[in-house]
C-alpha positions as CSV (number, residue, x, y, z in Angstrom):
1,M,89.6,4.2,97.4
2,V,90.2,1.7,100.2
3,I,90.3,-2.1,99.5
4,V,89.9,-4.3,102.5
5,Y,91.6,-7.7,101.9
6,G,93.0,-10.6,103.9
7,W,93.8,-14.3,103.9
8,K,93.2,-17.2,106.2
9,T,94.1,-20.8,106.5
10,N,91.5,-23.3,107.8
11,I,91.7,-27.0,108.6
12,K,88.6,-28.8,107.5
13,K,88.0,-32.3,109.1
14,E,86.2,-34.3,106.4
15,K,86.0,-37.9,107.8
16,H,86.3,-39.6,111.2
17,L,88.6,-42.7,110.8
18,G,87.9,-44.1,114.2
19,K,90.3,-44.8,117.1
20,K,93.8,-45.7,116.0
21,H,97.2,-45.8,117.7
22,C,99.1,-42.5,117.3
23,T,102.8,-43.0,116.9
24,N,103.6,-39.5,118.3
25,C,101.6,-39.5,121.6
26,S,101.3,-43.3,122.0
27,H,97.5,-43.2,122.7
28,D,94.6,-44.8,121.0
29,E,92.8,-41.6,119.8
30,D,90.3,-40.5,117.2
31,M,92.0,-39.9,113.8
32,F,90.5,-37.6,111.2
33,L,91.0,-37.2,107.5
34,A,91.5,-33.5,107.0
35,K,92.7,-30.9,104.6
36,E,94.3,-27.4,105.0
37,I,92.6,-24.7,102.8
38,F,94.1,-21.3,102.1
39,K,91.5,-18.5,101.4
40,L,92.0,-15.0,100.0
41,H,89.1,-12.6,100.5
42,I,88.2,-9.0,99.6
43,F,85.6,-7.2,101.7
44,G,85.0,-10.5,103.6
45,I,84.0,-12.4,100.5
46,P,86.3,-15.3,99.6
47,I,87.5,-14.9,96.0
48,F,90.1,-17.6,95.8
49,W,90.8,-20.8,97.8
50,K,93.3,-23.6,97.3
51,T,93.9,-26.8,99.2
52,K,97.4,-26.7,100.4
53,R,97.8,-30.2,101.8
54,R,95.8,-33.3,102.8
55,F,96.5,-35.4,105.8
56,V,95.5,-37.7,108.6
57,M,95.4,-35.9,112.0
58,C,95.4,-37.1,115.6
59,S,92.8,-35.4,117.8
60,N,95.0,-35.6,120.9
61,C,98.4,-34.2,119.8
62,G,97.6,-32.8,116.4
63,V,100.4,-34.6,114.6
64,V,99.7,-35.1,110.9
65,E,100.6,-37.7,108.3
66,E,100.6,-36.1,104.9
67,L,98.9,-37.8,102.0
68,N,98.9,-37.2,98.3
69,K,95.7,-36.5,96.4
70,A,95.1,-40.0,95.2
71,D,95.5,-41.6,98.7
72,Y,93.3,-38.9,100.2
73,T,90.4,-39.5,97.8
74,E,90.8,-43.3,98.2
75,R,90.5,-43.0,102.0
76,L,87.6,-40.6,101.7
77,K,85.6,-43.1,99.6
78,E,86.2,-46.0,102.0
79,L,83.4,-46.8,104.4
C-alpha cells in the first residue's frame, strides 16, 4: 500500500494595517497582520494544521515583527 503525504507552510494575511514606516527598508509601505500556518496532509487532504507564529509584515521587503497570541488578537479586533 502506498501512502501519499506531504506538508506545507503558508502565510495568511489577515488584516491590512495601512501604510506605516518600515524600520528595515525605510519606506512608508502597506503593513499586514499575518500568521504562518503549517499543514500536514495525506492524499491532498489536510489532516493537521498549526499556527507556527503571528506577526506584522511589510509588503515591500517582507520583514516581520513577531507578536504573541494576545497582542495578535488585540490588533485583529482593532478597527
